[in-house]
Structure formats: C-alpha cells, structure tokens
C-alpha positions as CSV (number, residue, x, y, z in Angstrom):
1,X,-0.1,0.1,0.0
2,X,1.5,3.3,-1.0
3,X,0.9,6.8,0.5
4,X,-2.0,8.5,-1.3
5,X,-2.2,12.2,-2.2
6,X,-5.4,13.7,-1.0
7,X,-7.1,15.7,-3.8
8,X,-7.7,19.2,-3.4
9,X,-11.5,18.9,-3.6
10,X,-11.3,16.3,-0.8
11,X,-8.9,18.3,1.3
12,X,-11.5,21.3,1.3
13,X,-14.3,18.8,2.3
14,X,-11.9,17.4,5.2
15,X,-11.3,21.0,6.3
16,X,-14.9,21.6,6.7
17,X,-15.5,18.5,8.6
18,X,-12.8,19.2,11.2
19,X,-14.0,22.7,11.7
20,X,-17.5,21.4,12.2
21,X,-16.3,18.7,14.6
22,X,-13.8,20.7,16.7
23,X,-13.4,24.1,15.4
24,X,-9.9,23.6,14.0
25,X,-9.3,25.8,10.8
26,X,-6.8,24.2,8.5
27,X,-5.1,26.5,6.1
28,X,-4.4,25.5,2.4
29,X,-0.6,25.2,3.6
30,X,-1.6,22.3,5.7
31,X,-2.5,19.7,2.7
32,X,0.9,17.7,3.3
33,X,0.4,17.6,7.0
34,X,-3.1,16.5,6.7
35,X,-2.3,13.9,4.0
36,X,0.6,12.5,6.1
37,X,-1.6,11.8,9.2
38,X,-4.4,10.4,7.3
39,X,-2.2,8.0,5.3
40,X,-1.0,6.6,8.7
41,X,-4.6,6.1,9.9
42,X,-5.5,4.3,6.6
43,X,-2.8,1.7,7.6
44,X,-4.2,1.4,11.3
45,X,-7.9,0.9,9.9
46,X,-6.8,-1.3,6.9
47,X,-8.4,1.1,4.4
48,X,-7.1,0.7,0.9
49,X,-7.0,4.6,0.2
50,X,-7.7,7.8,2.2
51,X,-10.7,8.4,-0.1
52,X,-12.3,5.0,1.3
53,X,-11.7,6.0,4.8
54,X,-13.2,9.5,4.4
55,X,-16.3,8.0,2.6
56,X,-16.7,5.9,5.6
57,X,-16.2,8.9,7.9
58,X,-18.8,10.7,6.0
59,X,-21.4,8.0,7.0
60,X,-21.2,8.7,10.5
61,X,-21.2,5.3,11.8
62,X,-17.7,4.7,12.9
63,X,-17.4,6.6,16.0
64,X,-13.9,5.1,16.8
65,X,-12.7,6.5,13.4
66,X,-14.0,9.9,14.0
67,X,-12.3,10.1,17.3
68,X,-8.9,8.7,15.9
69,X,-9.2,11.1,12.9
70,X,-9.8,14.2,15.4
71,X,-7.1,12.8,17.8
72,X,-4.4,12.8,14.9
73,X,-5.2,16.2,13.7
74,X,-5.3,17.8,16.9
75,X,-2.0,19.6,17.9
76,X,-0.6,18.1,21.2
77,X,2.3,20.1,21.3
78,X,3.3,20.7,25.0
79,X,5.9,21.0,27.7
80,X,6.5,21.4,31.2
81,X,6.2,25.1,32.4
82,X,5.9,26.4,28.7
83,X,7.0,29.8,28.3
84,X,7.8,30.3,32.0
85,X,6.0,33.6,32.7
86,X,2.4,32.2,33.3
87,X,3.7,30.1,36.1
88,X,5.9,33.1,37.4
89,X,2.7,35.2,37.4
90,X,0.7,32.4,39.0
91,X,3.2,32.1,42.1
92,X,4.2,35.8,42.6
93,X,1.0,37.4,41.8
94,X,-2.1,35.4,41.8
95,X,-1.6,32.9,44.5
96,X,-0.8,35.5,47.2
97,X,-3.9,37.5,45.9
98,X,-6.0,34.6,46.4
99,X,-4.3,33.5,49.8
100,X,-5.4,37.0,51.1
101,X,-9.0,36.5,50.2
102,X,-8.8,33.1,52.2
103,X,-11.4,31.4,49.6
104,X,-12.9,28.0,50.8
105,X,-12.0,26.6,47.2
106,X,-9.6,27.5,44.6
107,X,-10.1,26.0,41.1
108,X,-8.2,26.2,38.0
109,X,-9.0,24.9,34.5
110,X,-6.2,23.8,32.2
111,X,-8.2,23.9,28.7
112,X,-6.9,21.6,25.9
113,X,-4.4,20.2,28.7
114,X,-2.9,17.7,26.2
115,X,-0.9,15.1,28.1
116,X,-1.2,16.7,31.4
117,X,2.1,18.7,31.6
118,X,0.4,22.0,32.0
119,X,-2.1,20.7,35.0
120,X,0.9,19.1,36.6
121,X,3.1,22.3,36.2
122,X,0.3,24.4,37.9
123,X,0.2,21.8,40.8
124,X,3.9,21.9,41.2
125,X,3.8,26.0,41.2
126,X,1.1,25.7,43.8
127,X,3.1,23.2,45.9
128,X,6.2,25.5,45.8
129,X,4.1,28.5,47.0
130,X,2.7,26.4,50.0
131,X,6.2,25.3,50.9
132,X,7.5,28.9,50.9
133,X,4.4,30.2,52.5
134,X,3.1,27.8,55.1
135,X,-0.7,28.0,55.8
136,X,-1.0,30.8,53.3
137,X,-3.4,28.8,50.8
138,X,-5.0,26.2,52.7
139,X,-8.3,26.1,50.4
140,X,-9.5,23.1,48.7
141,X,-7.5,23.2,45.5
142,X,-8.8,21.5,42.2
143,X,-7.1,21.6,38.8
144,X,-9.5,20.4,35.9
145,X,-7.6,19.3,32.8
146,X,-9.7,18.8,29.6
147,X,-8.8,17.9,26.0
148,X,-10.7,16.5,23.1
149,X,-8.3,13.7,22.6
150,X,-8.9,10.6,24.7
151,X,-5.3,9.4,23.9
152,X,-3.4,12.3,25.4
153,X,-6.0,12.4,28.3
154,X,-5.0,8.6,29.2
155,X,-1.4,9.8,29.5
156,X,-2.3,12.8,31.6
157,X,-4.4,10.6,34.0
158,X,-1.7,8.1,34.3
159,X,0.8,10.9,35.1
160,X,3.5,8.6,33.7
161,X,6.2,10.1,31.1
162,X,9.2,8.9,29.1
163,X,12.5,10.5,29.2
164,X,11.7,12.4,25.9
165,X,8.5,13.9,27.4
166,X,10.4,14.7,30.8
167,X,13.5,16.6,29.6
168,X,11.1,19.3,27.9
169,X,11.0,22.0,30.3
170,X,11.2,20.1,33.6
171,X,14.4,20.9,35.7
172,X,16.4,18.1,37.2
173,X,15.7,19.5,40.7
174,X,11.8,19.4,40.1
175,X,12.0,16.1,38.5
176,X,13.7,14.6,41.5
177,X,11.4,16.5,43.9
178,X,8.0,15.7,42.3
179,X,8.7,12.4,40.3
180,X,9.5,8.8,41.0
181,X,11.6,7.0,38.3
182,X,10.5,3.5,37.4
183,X,12.7,1.8,34.9
184,X,13.0,4.3,32.0
185,X,9.8,6.2,32.8
186,X,8.9,8.8,35.5
187,X,5.7,8.8,37.6
188,X,4.2,11.8,38.9
189,X,4.1,11.6,42.8
190,X,0.8,11.4,44.5
191,X,0.9,14.9,46.2
192,X,1.2,16.7,42.8
193,X,-1.3,14.4,40.9
194,X,-4.0,14.6,43.8
195,X,-5.4,18.1,43.1
196,X,-5.7,17.1,39.2
197,X,-8.2,15.3,37.5
198,X,-8.9,15.1,33.8
199,X,-12.2,15.0,31.4
200,X,-12.8,14.7,27.8
201,X,-14.2,17.8,26.6
202,X,-14.7,19.7,23.0
203,X,-14.5,23.2,23.6
204,X,-17.5,23.9,21.3
205,X,-19.6,21.9,23.9
206,X,-21.2,23.1,27.1
207,X,-18.9,24.0,29.9
208,X,-21.6,24.0,32.5
209,X,-20.8,20.6,34.2
210,X,-17.2,21.9,34.8
211,X,-18.4,24.3,37.5
212,X,-17.0,27.7,38.2
213,X,-13.2,28.5,38.1
214,X,-10.9,31.3,39.7
215,X,-8.3,30.9,36.9
216,X,-8.2,29.5,33.3
217,X,-5.3,28.5,31.4
218,X,-6.3,28.4,27.6
219,X,-2.8,28.9,26.1
220,X,-1.9,28.4,22.4
221,X,-5.5,26.9,21.6
222,X,-7.4,29.9,20.2
223,X,-4.9,30.5,17.4
224,X,-6.3,27.3,15.7
225,X,-10.0,28.7,15.5
226,X,-11.9,31.0,13.5
227,X,-12.6,34.6,14.7
228,X,-16.2,33.4,15.3
229,X,-15.1,30.7,17.3
230,X,-12.7,32.6,19.5
231,X,-15.4,34.9,20.2
232,X,-17.7,32.0,21.3
233,X,-15.0,30.2,23.5
234,X,-14.0,33.2,25.2
235,X,-17.4,34.6,26.1
236,X,-18.5,31.1,27.3
237,X,-15.2,30.9,29.3
238,X,-16.1,34.3,30.9
239,X,-19.5,32.7,32.0
240,X,-17.5,30.1,34.1
241,X,-15.1,32.3,35.8
242,X,-15.8,33.6,39.3
243,X,-16.1,37.3,39.7
244,X,-12.8,38.8,39.4
245,X,-11.3,35.7,37.8
246,X,-8.5,35.5,35.3
247,X,-7.8,33.9,32.1
248,X,-4.0,33.3,30.9
249,X,-3.7,33.0,27.2
250,X,-0.8,32.2,24.8
251,X,1.6,34.8,24.1
252,X,0.4,35.7,20.7
253,X,-3.4,35.4,21.8
254,X,-5.6,38.1,23.1
255,X,-9.3,38.5,23.6
256,X,-9.0,42.0,22.1
257,X,-11.6,42.2,19.3
258,X,-13.3,39.0,20.2
259,X,-14.7,39.2,23.6
260,X,-15.6,42.5,25.6
261,X,-15.4,40.3,28.8
262,X,-11.8,40.8,29.8
263,X,-9.4,43.7,30.7
264,X,-5.8,43.5,30.5
265,X,-3.5,43.2,33.6
266,X,0.1,43.8,33.1
267,X,2.7,42.4,35.5
268,X,6.4,42.5,35.4
269,X,6.7,38.9,34.2
270,X,4.0,39.2,31.4
271,X,0.3,40.0,30.5
272,X,-2.8,38.1,31.5
273,X,-6.5,39.1,31.4
274,X,-9.1,39.6,34.2
275,X,-12.9,39.3,34.0
276,X,-14.5,42.9,34.2
277,X,-16.4,43.5,37.1
278,X,-19.2,45.0,35.2
279,X,-19.3,42.3,32.5
280,X,-22.7,40.6,31.8
281,X,-23.3,37.6,29.5
C-alpha cells in the first residue's frame, strides 16, 4: 500500500469536517501534513485509500474512526512550564492575591491540557508556593484538565512520562522532587497528582458541568480557531469564571476584538486578562 495524495477537493471537504467537529481551521498550507497523518490512519484501520476512509467517515457510523481522525489532527504540542512567565505570575501574583482572600476553594481549568504537563506544572507551582508560605493557601484546590483527545488524556491521568517528555521544560531539581523513576519512565508523585483530574471535552460543547473557576489556562489554543469561534469560546469561558477571575492565554493570543468580557492586567513577568467587574453575558 503506497501513500496517497489527498485531492484538493477532498482536502476542502475534510477541512470543513474538522472545523465542524472541533473548530480547528486548516489553512491551505496544511495539505501535506493532513495527507501524511491520514495515510497513517488508513494503515491503522486497513483502508485501501484515504478516499475510502473519508467515505466511511462521512457515513457517521464509525465513532472510533471519527475519534482517531480528530485525535490525529489535534495539535498536542506541550511541555513543562511552557514559556515560563504564566507560572511566575501564578506563583508571585495570583496565589498571594487569592491567599489574602482566604477562599474555601481555589479552582483552575487547564483547557486543551494535552498529556497533562500544564496541569501538573500548575500543581507543582502551587506546591512550591505552599512550601514557601506555610498555611497561606489552605483552600480546597482543584485543577481540571480537559482535552478533546482520549489518547492524551489517558497519559495525563496516568501521570507517567518517558525520558523524551520529561526533559522538555522540567528541571532536574523538580524532576527529583516531584517524580519517581521506574525503569525508564517517570511517575508523578501522589501529592502533585492529587489536586488534578482530567475529562474529555470539546471546547465547542457546554462547559456547565465543569463548575466555576478562579483561573483558566487556555494557552496556544485559540490560534487554531476562526474569529467567530474565538468569540464564542472566550465569552463562554467568561461565564464559568468567578467574579474577578483570570484567564491566561498564549503569548500571541488576546481577547481584544473577540470578547468584551476581559481587561488586560500587566505584570512584570507578562500579560494576563481579568474578568471585568461590570461584564454581563
């Protein structure tokens, strides 16, 4: 079986499917990437061609095939403490802010959490703050990680990573403090794993079952969506933030022009966004 080149007309149909299914907007320059990933799936599902596989997808009867195609197309690029500054802001600005308020609970949502590195980086940051400030944040702490991909969520729930995944952004000191090595893999320690739980979620579906949050990490996610989808997601995220809650976006992302719900907050380490006091959905 040789790799097939996806015809332009079918590529356009597939682009429409992907946007409808999970909001990801593929540019014309992604033709080769899509063809490469779909060719791998034809082998996995024993289809003779991509065309045959997409014909089956169009029937809507093979749920596993649909999930695997979305899984293959979803970008799962991630690392520990990615970009650094969001975790510095969390530790030095937001955690002291919430500690002073003495809330009964402190809830964080890691949206599009991939294989869990972001959620566990947040947990490590909170643990470090608590060690440096005993008793300062004694609230019930919960970190919810969500993603559309069952494959990466399985890894996140297990909290077990190979050497390649470990070296990307995790210092040797943190690795020794927060992980246990078993053979050639590393397991997140229970104290870091305990506050985090993970759930499958398409960002275009309802968030109501997640509850309310004090802080949302939605980093390097919106860049894949259309303007209309960005507006929809940001406005609905605003609805699940507690009053005065914050959202942290990727370095090239901003709610400006998409949602009136947020105001910019500048810190020495970088920029994040706060839910406006007078915003109403």
